[in-house]
Every structure is written in structure tokens, then in C-alpha cells.
N, C-alpha and C positions, 0 to 999 in steps of 0.2 A: 286457270293458273292458280295454284294454291299459294298460301302465305309464305312458305319457304322460298319458292321460286321468285316471288316478288322481292323478298328481302335480298336474295342473291343478286338479282338484276339491278336493283336500286343502289346496292352497296358495292357493286363490282369495282367501278372506277374509284370511288373514295377509299375503298379498302386497299386496292392495289397501290394507290398513291401513298396512303399512310404506311404500308409495309415498306415501300421503296424508301420513303423518307427515314424511317427508323433504321433500315439496313445501311443506307448511305451515311447517316450520322454516326452509327456504330463503327462502320469501317473507317471513316475519316478520323474518328476519335482514337481508335486503336492504333492506327498508323502514326498519328501525331504523338501518341503516348510512347510508342516504340522508339521513334526518332529522338524524342526528348530524353528518354532513359539511356539511349546509346551514347549520347553526347554529353551527359551530365554525370557528375560524381554522385555516389550513393548516399553520402552523409551530408549533402548540402541542405540548407533550410527548405528551399523550394521542393527539392526532391523528397524530403521527409513528408511534407504536407501532401504532395501528390501521391506518393505510395500509400499513405494512410487512407486517402479518400478517392482513389482512382476508380473503384467499382461504383461507389455512390455517385461520383460526378458523371460517370458514363451513363448511369440509370437516369440522372437528371436530364442530360442532354437528349437521350432517346425519347423520354417522355415529352420533353419540349418540342421535339420534331413531330411527335405524334399529335400533340395538342395543336401545333401550328397547321398541320395538314388537315385536321378535321375542322379547324376554324373556317377554312375555305369551302367546306362541304355545305350543300343547301340545308336550311333550317327545317325543311319539311321532310327530311329523311326519317324513316322509322327508327325509333330508339336513339336518335342523335343526342337528345337532351341528357338522357341517362348515361350514355357513354361519355359525353363530355364531363359530366359530374364526377364519374368514377376516375377519369384521367386527371382531373383537377386534384381530387383527394390523393391519388397516387403520387402526383407531382409534389404536393405539400409534404407527404411522407418521405419521399426521396430527398427533397431539400433539407428536411429535418435531419435525415440520416447523414447526409453529406456535411451538414453543420456540426453534428456530433463528432464525426470522424475527424474533421479539421480542428475542432476544439481539443479533442484528445491528442492530436498531433502536437498541439502547443506544448504539452507536457514533455513529450519526447524531444522536441526542439530545444527547449530550455535545458533539459538534462544533458543533451548532447553538447550544448554551448557552455555547460559548466561541468566538465569532467572532474572525476575525483583525482586530483593531483597530490603529490607528496606535500604534506604540510597544509593542505587546504581541504581536507576531507570534511571537516565540520561545516564549512560554508557550502560545499557542494550538496551535502546531505540536507542541510536546512532548506536550500532552494528547492531541492527535489520534493521534500515533504510538503512544503507550502504549495508548490505547483500542483501536486496530485490533489490536494484538498480543493483548491480553487477550480481546477478543471472539472472535477466531478460536480461540484456546485453549478458550474456553467452548463454542463451537459444536462443536468436536471431542469434548469431554466429553459434551455432550448427545447427539450422534449415537451414541457408544459405549453410553451408558446406554439409549437407545431401541432400539438393535440388541439388546442383551442382554435387555431386557424383552420384545421380540417373540419371541426365542428361547425364553424361559421359559414362554411360553404353550403350548408343545408338551410333552406328558408324556414323550416320549422323551428330551428334553434334560434335564428334571428328573431322571430316573433315572440320567443319566450324571454327576450331580454328584459322587458318591463317586470315580469313576474319574478325573474331571477334577482333583479335589483331589489325588489320589494322584500324578498325572503333572504337577502344576503346576510343580514345580521344573525338570524337564527341558524341559517345553514353554516355560516362561518364558525359559530360557536360549536356546533355539533362536529363539524369537520376538524376543527382545532382539537377538541377533546379526544376524537377517535384517533387522530394522527399525532397525538402528543409524544409518544415514544420516538416516532420517526423524526419529528420536528426537533425534539430535544437533542437527538444524536446529530442532526444536521448543524444545529447551533453550536453544539459542543465541538464538532469538526472544524467549524470556522474559528472558534476560540483557540483550538489546539494549533491550527495552521498559523495563527497570528502570534501566539505566545511561545510556541515551540518547546513544550515540556519534554518531548522526545522527537526523534527523527527516524527515518528509515535506517536500519542496521544498528540502531542504538541497542545497548545491552541493558535490559530491565530486570528487576526482581519483583515479580508480581504474584501475589497469592502464594508465596512460598516457592515459586518456580524461577529458575534462572533461564532467561530466554532473550531472543533477539527479535526486534521489530522487522517482520518480513513483508507485510502488506498493510496498507492503510486505505480503507474505503471511505465512503461518505457517511457510513453508519457504524462501522466496527473496525477493529484492528486485529490482524492475524499475527500472533506471536509464535515464533519457532522455538520450542523448548530444547534444552541441551540434548535430550534423547530423541530428537526429531518428531516429537508430538507437536501438534498445532493447538495453540490456545486462542480462541476467538472470544474477544471481549468488546462490548459496546463502548463507543466513544464516551458516552455519558459517564461511564464508570471511572474513567481517568480524571474527569472533572470533580467527582464527588469523593474519591478515595485516594489515600496517599499511596505512593509506589516509589521504588528505588530506581534511579537511572544511573548506571555504572559508567556511562560514557557521555555524560552531559557536557562537560567541559573538556575532558581528555579521557583516554582509554586506560591511563595508568591507575593501578590499584595496589593497596597494601594487603598483604596476606599474613596470617598468623598460624602458628602451630603451637599447641599447648601440650606439654608432657609432664606427667606426675612422676617424681622420683623420691627416693628416701632422703631423709636429712643428711645422711652420710655421703651423698653424692656431691662431689666438687663441681662447681659450675664452670670453671675455666676450661676443662677438657671439652665439655659440651659446646662452649663458645668456639673453641678452635675447630672442632669437627664441623660445626654449623657453617663456619667461614670456608672451610675446605670443600664442603659439598656445594656451597654456592659458586665457588670459583670454577668448578668443573662442569657446570651446566649452563647452557645458553638461555634457559628460561628466566634467569635472574638478570635485570637490567642494570645492576651495578650501582644503584642509587642508595638503597637502605638496607642495612642488616643490623639488627639489634637483638640482644639476648637479655632478658630480665626475669627475675623471680617475682611473679605477679600475685601469687596467693600461697597460703599454707594453712594446714589444719593440724590436728593432733596426731596425724599419721604420716603425711608426706607434704612436700612442697611442689608448687606448680611453676614450671619454667615456660616462658613465652618466647618464641622465636618469631621475630617480626621481619618481614622482607618485602621487597617491591618487585613488581613485574609490569611489563608493557601493556598487557590487556588482561581481560578476565580469564581467557582460556589458558594463557601462560601462568596466570596466578593460581589457578586450580591445580594444574599439573605440577607447578613448583612446590606447592604445599604438600601434595602427595609425595613427591620425591624427597623432600626434606624430612617429612615424618617417617617414611620408611628407612631412610638412611640413619636417622638418630636412634630409632628403636633398634636397628641392627647393631649400631655402635654400642649401645648400652648392653645389649644382650651378650655381646662378644667380650667387651672389656670391663664392664661393671655390672655383671649380673646380680651381685649381692645388693646393689643400690636400687633395685627395682622397688616399688612400693610394697611395704609389708605391714602386717597388723601386729602390733605389740600388745602383750598382755602380761599382767603381774599375777603370779600364783600366790594365793593367800592361804596359809595353813589355819585351819579352824581349831 
């Protein structure tokens, strides 16, 4: 009898028992899952948690059934120790996976319980941003604990405990220096989550770009630029550098259009045309409309048209609309009042 035949004979009944236990557990779990999903609503809290971690929880239950069936197997079976060790490590990994999925679902549940209602958008976005930061930090902690638990299942790692403690000081300094960028971004993320200088969907002006906060991770922020480019910036940058938040307290903005005209241009017709243009567009929110001569030089004067809009997109479109309308008006009714260069001819 060769070694393979001996292994097959000794493992026949334990192997069949283990396979049967895994299949029975998987079948019962899938059946219970299908029944629960059939009789529950899709957006309930328990359903959100279950949908997020269904596959991971099924894997955990199957590995538990497999580990339980092999616990009853004789200890003198060939390779039984190594197989039990592998199953234990896989079980720890599966539990870590399930914990990460469940903690990630916390963010979805909190966002679902705080929908963006009319008049409450600021609170909902603040809650979502804080939740995303904290959930990612919790996921990192869970993964670290799971990785440590998996390593502690090996006897060689346990025996290294004393030497590891002895060298913890030097190793901690080396690890801290090497991971300084990552740790600084993690700490910056926690600070941003608590102080809220920006939130998801806030409108920012960063490095000369007009953009929206699209995604916030544990180490960087993804900004969607107005032309659909993506700007990826580390979290630490927002702690160390100034930036503009155009929707920090509200989305309302003031926009201005500057036009240079000759000194002979009367201002009142421009004011009337400006008010007429505002009245015929829905981009203006009806709160502010001001015309002022803000500058002058030896050739022309500068007229500023100040207006308000509900948000940054409307503000930009409104400014372009007003600028085009006023230039057309001057070209049509006051072409001689466009800026000109005056010179005096001197006879020698």
C-alpha cells in the first residue's frame, strides 16, 4: 500500500464528514438568507448590514462547520495539524473580512438614515463626511488586529514575543519614520473629520481649479474639476495650505462682471439694461443687483455689475450671460462709447 492510498483510506470518513458539514451549512445559510430577503424591505438597517456582509458571513459559517467537523477527527491523522492550522488562519481572515464589510455598512446605514432633505443638505453632508472618515479608520484598525491574530496562531511568532518587545523602541522609530507620510495623512483625515473644513459635494477652489469634493479616502481627496478632470490631493495638503470653500455655510455666491467704457458713456442706460437682463433669466436669484463705477484711468472707466446666484454653477453661467448681453447692447446702441485711445497732435 503506497502513501497516497493510505492517506485516502484514513481521510475517507473525516473528509466526507467535513464536506457534508460544509455543504449542509452553506445550503441552510443560503435558504435562510433567501427567506429573510424575501420578507424584509431592501432599505432597512438589518438588511443593509446583511447585504454588505452576506458573502463574508457565509464564508465564516462554512469555515466554522469545517473546523468543527475536523475537531472530532483523530489527532493521529496524517497532516491533521497543518490542515487545522490553515483552517484557523482562513477563519481569522474570513472574520476580519466580515468585520470590515459590516463596519463599511455602518457608513451606508448612517447615510441612509440621514438623507439629503430640502433645507438640511448641510447637516446630511457633514454626517456623511465624518462617517466616511471614521469608517475607514475603523477598517484599518480591524485589518491590523486580524493580521496580528493570524500571525499569533504560529508558534514561531509567539516565541518571538520577548525579542520583539526588546526591539520595539528602535523598530517603532524606524517604522514611524518610514510610515510618516501615511500616518500624517491618517491624522489629517481624523482632524478634517472632526473640524469639517469641507464635506462631500462641497465646491472648492484649489490650486486655481474650480472643483467639487467627489470622494474622501483615508489618505487623499478626489476633486472633480469643472471640465470633468479629477484632482487627487493628499489630506495633509488641506491642513497645511489655504483653499477656498464656496459652499461652507451656504451655496449662494456673488458674481461680478467688469466692463471698460469711454468716459462719454452714460451709466444709467447700462444699469437699466443690466436690470432687464437679470429679470429675463432664471439664473439670478433676485437678491442683489448693483452697478458701480469702480475704477478709471486716463483712457476709460471701469463699470462693475454685481449680482447674486443660488450656487457656483448658476453664478458662472449668469456672469457669462450678463457679459455677453451688455457687450451686445453697447455694440448696438453705443458703439462710439467703447474704449478709445486719445492722442493730441503737436506741431513742431
